[in-house]
N, C-alpha and C positions, 0 to 999 in steps of 0.2 A: 502492500501500500504504498504510496505517494504521500507524504510528510504533508503538500502544500492542495489545496482544494482549490478548482474554478470549473464554474459552470456555464461563461460565462461565451462558451463557443456555441452550444448546442443550439439551434433556432434561429429563429428571426427577431431574437432583440437583441442579439450582442452586448453590447456594454450599454446599451440606453439608457438611459436615468425614467423617474415616473411622469415628467413634465414632457420628455420625446416620446416616450408610449405610448400617451391619449391624445399628444396631436397625431401622431399617425394613426389614430382611431380615429379622431374628429375628420381628419383627411381622408378617409375609409381605406386608407391601404391598408391597414391589416382589420380584422375582427375581433371583437373583445375571446373569440373561442379561439383561434388563431393566438393570442395572448395567452390564455390560460392552458390550450397545448402546449404553449414551448416553455410554459411555468410548469407544467406537470410534466415535462419530458429531464427539464432542470432538476426537481428534485426528485423524479424517479434516482439517478445520479448520483446527487450530492447527501443525501439524509441520510439512508445506512450510516455516512461517513459523521454523521456531522451532529446528529442525531439533534433537531434542533424544533420538529413538529411533534405536537403533543395527542394534535385532535384536528379533525379535519374535512372539507368536502369540497369536492376539484368540481362545481357547476358558475356558470356565470353565475351571477346574482345581480340581482334589480340596484341599478345606479341612477347616481345623478348625469344627465345627457351633459350638463350644460357646467362642468368646474371641468377646474386644474388640470384631476386625474382621472379624467370619466373612464374606466372602463378598465382599470386596472387594479391586481387583488392584490390583497393585503391580507395580516398576518397579525394578529392584532394578540396583543402578552395574557399568558392565560392566569391575569392577577380577578377582568373585568368578566363579567357574565353577558356573554355573547347569544340571544337568541339561536338556539339549534346546536348546542355546542355545550360540552361543561364548562366546567372552571373551579378545575380542581385546583390552584394556588399551590404547585410544586410541591402535593403533600397528601400521606396516603392518609391522613383524618379526614380528606374532605370528597364526597361522596363524588360519582361520574355521573352521577345525575343530568339529562339534556335539560339544560337553563331553556326557560318559557318567557323568561322579559329579557329581554336587554340593559342593561346602564347607559340612564340619561347621555352619557358624554359618547354612548355606539355616535347616533345620530349626529350630533358635531362633528364626529372623525369619519364619517362616510359623508357628508358633505362638500369633502373637499373632492370627491365623483370615485373615488373606490367600492370595493365590495369584499366582502370576509371570505377569504375558501378555505379561514385556516386559527388554529390556536398554537404562540410559540411555547419554548419551553423558558423557565424561570425560575430564580430560589424558590426556598418553600414561604410562600408569602412575601420573596422580596428582602428578604431578611440579609442574605451573604451575597458579596459581589463578584460570585461568580452564578453558574445555572446545574449544578450537580447536584441529587437529589437524589431519593431515594425510590419513590416514585416512577421516577423517569431517570433515569443511570448520569452519564458527564456528555454537558453539547460541548461539542469539541470546536477548538477556534480553525477556520481555513485556513487561514495563514502556516499552519503546522498543527496537526491534529493531537500532537502530545501535549499543548497547551489550552492554558483558559480561557473562554468568552469572554469574560469577565461577564460585568451582573447588579442588579438580577436580569435586567433583558437579554441576560445572552442567547435564549433564542431568537430574537429579532434581530441580534448583530452577526450572527453565521450564517441567516439565511442571508443578507443583503449584502456581505461578503460573502460570500461564497456565486453572491449571481446568481442565485436563485427567485427575487423580486426587488424593484431596484431601492423599495422603503418597507419596512414592517413598523408597527406602534412600537412606544414602549412607555412605561412608564420611569419615573426617578423620585425617590423617596431620599437619596440620601448618596446619588450620583449614577445612580441607577441604569438611566442615559450616557451619561458620558464615559461612566469606564468603560460599558462595552463598546461603544466604537470607539476608546482609544485604544483596545488591545485588538482591534480586527479592524481599524485604518478606518474612519467610518467619521461622517459628521454626524455629529450629536449636541440638539440644543434642548437643554432645560428650562424652560420662561419662563414669566414671572408665570407669580402667583397667582392667577384669579383670568388667566388667559381660554383653560378650559374651565365647561361653566361648572363639573362635581367633581370635588377628591374623595377619596376614603377615608383622606384624615381629616376633611376641611371642618368636624363638628368636636374638633379634637383640641388641644393646649395652644397647639402649632400647626399650622396647616402647613406641612413636608412634603404632601406626592401632587406631584403636576403627571401629563402625560404628554407623550410625542412623540416623536420618531428615529430613527436614525435614519440615512439615507448614504449612496456616494454624491453625492454632488450640494453645495450648499444649492442652490437656486433650487430644489425637488422641496429642502427645509425651511426656506423661505419663503417657498408658493404654498408651500401645508401650512405657515402659523396664518400666510394670511388671505386663507381661506377658510380656517377654524374661527378668528377674529371673526368676519362677517356674519358669522352665524349669530358668537357669542356679541347678541348684539346689544344688552344690559351693562357689559362691561362696563367700568368708571376709566377703567384704563385707556390708554391715547389708542388709537387705530391702527394697525401695521396699516403700511400702502404695501404695493407693487412694487417687488425691486426688479430690477432692469439690468443694473449692474455695480459698478464701483462707485463711492462717493467720494467727492470732490471735498470733504471735510475732516483736516487733520487733526487728531487725537494726538492727549497726554496719554503716555500708559505705564503704567508702574508693571516692572517682575520683580518676582521673587522665586525663589527656588526651595528655601529653608519648609521645613512643617511649624505646628506653631511651637511646641515645643524647642523650636531650634535648631535640631536635626537636619541635615541637608539630607536633599533626594542624591539617587542616584545618581553616577558619571554620567553616562551616559543619555539620562534624561534630562540632567542638566546642563549637557551640551547642545541638544536638539532644545529647550524651551531656549535657550541662546540663540539659535541659529531663528529661530523664530522672531523672538526680540532684532534681532537683524535683518530679516525681512521687512519687519515694520517697521524699524528705522529707517532704512533704502525707498519705501516709501515712502519718507516726510513724514512719518508719525516721531511725534516727541517720546524720548524710551526714558524714564528711569529707570533704576537697579534699587531695591526695598530691602528690606528686611519684612519679615515674617508680620504683618499688623494685629493680626488675634493672639484673642489672652490664650492661654496653653491652657485653661480648663477646656477647649469648644468641644476635642475629643472626648472628653469622659462626659462633656454633656450631656452631648448628642449622643452619647451609647445610652445614659442614664434616662433618656425620654426614649431609644430604640424596646429598652431592657421596659419600659412602660408599652409602647405598643404592646411587644412582644405578649403581654401576662394577660391584658384589655382581649388582645384576640386567644388566647387560649383557655383564658379563667370562661370566657360566654360566645364561644364559636357554637355553637349549640345554636341560639336567638341570631348568630349574625353569617353563618354559612349556612344554617342548616341543625337538624336537628340528628342526623344521622352522623353528624362530626363526632369524629374521635377520639380525643385527648389523648390515649394510646398512644396512639399512631403518629403523633408528634416527633418529627428530627429532634434529636439528643443537641441541638445548638440553640436550638427554637425553643424546647425546656428552659433549657437552661440559662439562658439569655434573659427569660420571665422566672426564672428560679433567681435570678443575679439581682433584680428592682427592689429591694434594701439593702441593699449591701454597695450598691453606687448610689444609689442614693443618698448614704453615708457618708461614702467618698469623696460626692458631689454638693452639699448641701447649698444649694438653694440657685440647685442648674439652672431651677425654669428661670428666674428670673433673668441671669443673663443670658439667655437666649434669645427669649423674649426681647428683653430693652440691651442692656449691652452690649453684645455684637450684633446687632441693628444701628445702634447707637456707632460701631468700632466700624461696623462697613460703608455707612451715609457718611460719616468723616472723610475713609477714603474714597468715596467715589463720589466725593463733592471737589478733593485735588485734584483726581484723576479720570479721566472717561473714563479705559477703560483695566483692567486688572487680569495682566497676564499671570502667567502659571504652567507648572505640569500639570497633568489631570491625573496623574497619579504619582506617588513616589519612587516609582521604582518597577525595572518594567516587566510586561507578562508573565504572570510564570507559570507554570506546570500545573497540569489536573491532577486533586487532591489536593493544592493548598488551600485551598478552604472547602475539602470534602466534607463528609457525612460522618466521616470519620476523627475527625480532627476536634481534639477536647478543649473546650467552652474555652478557657486562661489562653491557648495557644492559638485561639479563633481570634477573641477579642486582641493580642499584643498583636497577633498579624493586621489586622482592621486596623491597626492606631495607629502602623507604621506603612500602609498601604494608603489610604484613603483621607487623606490628612488634607485634600484641597477642595473635594468635592461636596461635604457636607456643609457649609457656609449660606451655601448659596439656597437650600435647604431649608435651612433654619429663618432666614432673612427673606425668602419669598424674591431671592431678587434672580436677576436671566442670567446661565453662565452655556460656552457653546465649549462642547469640544472640538478639536480639528483635526488631522493626520498630515502632521508635520516633522516627522522625520521617522527613522526607522536606527532597533538594535541593532550592532552586530548580528546577530542573527536571525536578522531579517524579519522579524516581527516589530509592528509598529510600535510610536509613541505619540500620543494624545497631547498637545498643549490647548489648554483651557484659558478662554477669554473671558472673565467677569463683566458685568455693566452696573 
């Protein structure tokens, strides 16, 4: 078996992005059935190796014929209920019963013109930055099948990176769009809080989760958010205009590669981030190198909140996930994280106030001074499968989390936007993402 996998050479779609495919459909150069047939042939070649699809229905569904992605098939991450598909949330504890009613956010996603053909793999309940579960097995990185896709939207990233589909739905509650985008060499934007109409954490102390997509082109990501913004007409946020090219505005950009504790990133990650900064400078932007501006408590504070989410999920699963929910089948990490809720709260007293107020103030001060904040998406190169596997003890997993996902969590806590762009490669050929926050 080859270590790298790509199916872009199969069928009529070549390396087209979603915008181009929809344009061909609108000009009647492709039919939606022909597009789906190509995708099915790519799935048959790719998925036995990457293991990214958890449920599927390969039929051309109804779609908005007057939208930017009209006729483009889409996978939705298996944390969102979609009518006609099961929603297991990456967990053996959740039934594989077919869902009768879609989550309200599905209508907004499909306003872009896509239709759903399947569900993509995730870590259990989206807690870990990988897609390796007891219910579905390991989802593998198309750039090298021995390595992680990142997560928790790993199935989505694997499908897009392999070339099966041009875009796929993601969710981001701590970096779960940007992390797999970085690991798989894709574009992954976590939008401003409120761009999507619905969030599973909307009624909780801090609304950290928002949907998005991973894509192979910036224009697909721009077109997606322009389209879903038109659907969300009651939003109090400024509208997202259509974007047809680069802006002439020059920006002030702050660059750092240290985590909140002052520990620097891996040398290859630092080099790639500095190359991204140099590219910005060459375009005429003003670049300043700074120390990490955030309080070192942010990592434990955010973990304390995640432990609360795990506790609520495990305790009230029968009410929120169905009466068939079986807490005995929850994976060890999710179970142990919930059990650590009390200890983490004692270790980090006042975490909620710091996340809700202090971190927001720090971020506002930073973005008052700079237009854009550039950092690595991840502090280290893509890990091998098993680094966040189902058998890793809780203490080891937490230590790995706090040295790996040290940059992405800030925008989830503050509600700010950030995008991971494929700006470099490691010596082993695996991608390195650079993250631009605003």
